[in-house]
C-alpha positions in Angstrom: 82.6 116.0 106.0 80.8 114.0 103.0 80.0 110.1 103.6 83.3 109.5 101.6 85.6 111.4 103.4 84.4 109.6 106.9 84.0 106.1 105.6 88.1 107.0 104.7 89.2 109.0 107.6 87.6 106.5 110.2 88.8 103.4 108.4 85.7 102.1 107.5 86.6 99.7 103.9 89.6 101.3 103.3 91.6 98.0 101.9 95.7 98.5 102.5 96.2 95.5 99.3 95.5 95.4 95.9 92.5 93.1 95.1 93.0 89.3 94.4 91.1 89.3 91.4 93.0 92.5 89.8 96.5 91.1 90.6 95.2 88.1 88.6 94.0 90.2 85.4 97.5 92.5 85.9 99.3 88.7 85.7 97.4 87.4 83.0 97.3 90.7 80.2 99.9 92.6 81.5 102.9 91.4 83.1 103.4 88.7 85.5 106.0 88.8 88.1 108.6 85.8 87.9 111.2 87.0 89.9 111.8 89.5 92.3 112.6 92.1 89.9 111.6 90.7 86.8 108.5 90.6 85.3 106.9 88.7 82.4 105.7 91.4 80.3 102.5 91.1 78.2 101.2 93.8 76.8 102.9 97.7 76.3 101.5 99.3 78.9 103.1 102.7 80.4 100.1 104.9 81.9 97.4 103.8 84.3 94.2 105.4 85.7 92.7 103.8 88.9 89.4 105.8 89.3 87.7 105.9 92.1 91.5 105.3 93.4 90.7 105.3 97.3 93.4 105.3 100.1 95.8 104.3 97.0 96.1 100.4 97.5 95.9 99.4 93.6 98.2 103.0 93.1 100.7 101.6 95.2 100.7 98.1 93.6 101.3 99.5 90.0 103.7 102.0 90.6 106.3 99.5 92.4 105.8 97.8 89.1 107.4 100.7 87.1 103.9 102.1 86.2 102.9 106.1 85.1 100.3 106.0 88.1 96.8 108.2 87.7 94.3 108.5 90.2 91.3 110.1 91.0 88.3 109.7 93.8 85.5 111.9 94.7 86.7 111.7 98.4 89.4 114.4 98.9 90.1 112.4 102.3 91.1 109.3 99.9 93.8 111.6 98.2 94.9 112.8 101.0 95.5 109.5 102.8 96.9 108.2 99.0 99.5 110.7 99.2 100.8 110.4 102.2 101.0 106.7 101.7 102.6 106.7 98.6 105.4 109.5 99.8 105.9 107.2 102.5 106.8 104.4 100.4 108.7 106.6 98.2 106.6 106.2 95.7 105.1 108.7 92.9 101.1 109.0 91.1 99.4 111.9 89.6 96.3 112.6 91.9 93.4 114.0 91.9 90.1 114.6 93.5 87.5 114.4 90.7 84.5 112.4 89.5 84.2 109.3 87.6 81.4 111.3 84.7 83.7 114.2 83.8 87.6 113.1 84.1 90.2 115.8 83.9 91.9 113.9 81.5 92.8 114.0 77.6 91.2 111.7 74.9 93.0 108.8 74.4 95.6 109.0 77.3 95.6 105.5 79.1 96.6 102.8 78.1 94.7 101.0 81.1 92.0 101.9 83.8 90.8 100.1 86.7 87.9 100.6 88.7 87.1 98.1 92.0 84.2 98.7 93.9 82.9 102.4 92.0 80.3 101.4 90.0 78.7 99.6 92.6 77.7 102.9 94.5 76.6 105.1 91.4 73.3 104.8 89.5 72.9 102.8 86.7 72.2 105.6 84.4 75.4 107.6 85.8 77.4 104.2 85.2 76.4 104.8 81.8 78.1 108.3 81.8 81.0 107.4 83.6 82.3 104.5 81.5 81.4 106.6 78.5 84.3 108.6 79.6 86.5 106.0 80.4 86.4 105.0 76.8 87.3 108.4 75.8 90.5 108.5 77.6 91.3 104.9 77.1 93.6 104.6 73.8 92.9 102.6 70.8 93.0 99.1 71.8 93.0 99.8 75.6 92.4 97.7 78.2 89.7 98.4 80.9 89.5 96.1 84.4 86.2 96.5 86.4 84.8 94.6 89.0 80.9 95.1 89.5 78.6 94.0 92.5 76.6 90.7 91.4 72.8 90.5 91.5 73.9 86.7 93.5 75.0 88.5 96.6 73.2 87.9 99.6 72.6 91.7 100.3 70.7 91.9 97.0 67.5 93.5 98.0 68.7 95.2 101.4 67.8 98.7 102.1 65.1 100.9 100.2 65.0 99.9 96.2 65.2 103.2 94.6 65.6 101.7 90.9 65.9 98.1 89.2 68.9 96.6 90.7 70.1 99.8 92.6 69.2 100.3 96.6 69.3 103.4 99.1 71.2 101.6 102.1 70.1 103.0 105.9 72.5 101.0 108.0 75.6 102.3 109.6 78.5 104.2 108.0 76.8 102.9 104.4 73.4 104.7 105.5 72.5 107.2 102.8 74.8 105.2 100.0 73.7 103.9 96.8 74.6 100.3 96.6 73.8 98.7 92.7 73.9 95.1 91.8 75.0 94.2 87.9 73.4 91.5 86.2 74.9 90.0 82.8 72.1 92.2 80.2 73.3 95.3 82.5 76.8 94.3 82.1 76.4 94.0 78.2 74.4 97.5 78.3 77.4 99.3 80.4 80.0 97.8 78.4 78.6 98.8 74.9 82.0 100.1 72.9 83.9 97.5 74.5 85.2 93.9 73.9 85.4 91.7 76.8 87.7 89.4 76.9 87.9 88.2 80.2 84.8 87.4 83.2 84.6 85.4 86.2 82.3 85.8 89.4 83.8 85.8 92.6 81.9 83.9 95.4 82.6 83.9 99.0 80.1 81.8 101.3 79.5 81.9 104.7 77.6 80.3 107.2 74.3 81.6 108.2 75.3 82.0 112.0 76.6 85.6 111.1 75.6 88.7 110.5 75.7 91.2 107.8 78.7 92.3 109.6 81.1 89.3 108.6 79.8 88.8 105.1 79.4 93.0 103.8 80.5 95.4 106.3 83.5 94.3 107.1 83.4 94.7 110.7 84.8 92.6 113.6 82.1 93.9 115.7 80.1 90.7 117.2 82.0 88.8 114.3 83.3 85.9 116.7 81.4 82.7 116.7 81.9 79.3 117.4 81.1 76.7 114.9 79.6 73.3 116.0 80.8 70.9 112.6 78.7 68.6 114.5 75.9 69.6 112.8 75.4 70.6 109.1 76.7 74.0 108.0 74.1 76.4 106.1 76.0 78.1 103.7 73.6 80.5 102.9 75.1 83.9 102.7 77.5 84.5 100.2 79.2 87.4 98.6 79.6 88.2 95.2 81.5 90.2 92.3 82.3 90.2 88.8 85.9 90.9 87.3 85.8 92.0 83.8 88.2 92.7 81.2 87.7 94.3 77.9 89.2 96.2 75.4 88.0 99.5 73.7 87.0 99.3 70.3 
C-alpha cells in the first residue's frame, strides 16, 4: 500500500471538517451563509475542483452549499473514503484518482480551484507544473484558493534537506514524504499568471514543553502535559501556513 493510502486508511492526519481559512475565503469572495438556507452570493460560481481532496472534508462543505463539486487525489484510498462519506450524507461529487501535474479536465472548465496542503508535499518544480495545470483548467478570471506551509514554521528544517526549503521526512507515518516550505519569493514565482487579492499567514504557537506530536503530527500519544502558570510559558513552537486567494489573468 502506498504512503498516501496508509495515511488515509489508518486515519493519520485525516480531517473531517473544512479548514477555517478556506471557509473564510469562501465567505469573503464566493458566498456567505446568512441563514439556514440563505446565502449572500458574491461571485457566480458553478463548478469547483478540490485538488488533493483527501477524504472529502471540503467536498462535503461545498456540496452542501449547492455547488457542482469535483475532487481529485493521488490516493485511491482517499477517494474511496470520500465516496463513502458523500453517499452517507446524500451528496454528490465527481471524483477521480489522479496527479496534479496531469489534470484530466478540459481547458477553462472550473470557476474555482481549492487546494489545501497539497503543494507542501511535492518539490517546487513539480508544484510549478501543477499550478500550470490549475491555470489551464480554470476559466478566465477564475479563482484559486490555496494553502502553503510557511518557512516560519518551527518544523522548518526537520528531516534531510534535498532542495531549497525542501526536506525528506524520516519519522513515523510521514517517513519518505517530501515537505516543502514557502516564502514570499517562492509564492510570487509559483503564482505567475495569477493576481493575488488576499494573503494571510495563519500561525499557532505552542509551549516548548510539548513534542513535535502536538504541533505537527497531530497525534494524541504523549501529548498531555501539565502547564505551570506560575512560571513563564515559552511559546517557542509555531505552526505557520499561508492562505492565498488569486485570480487567473
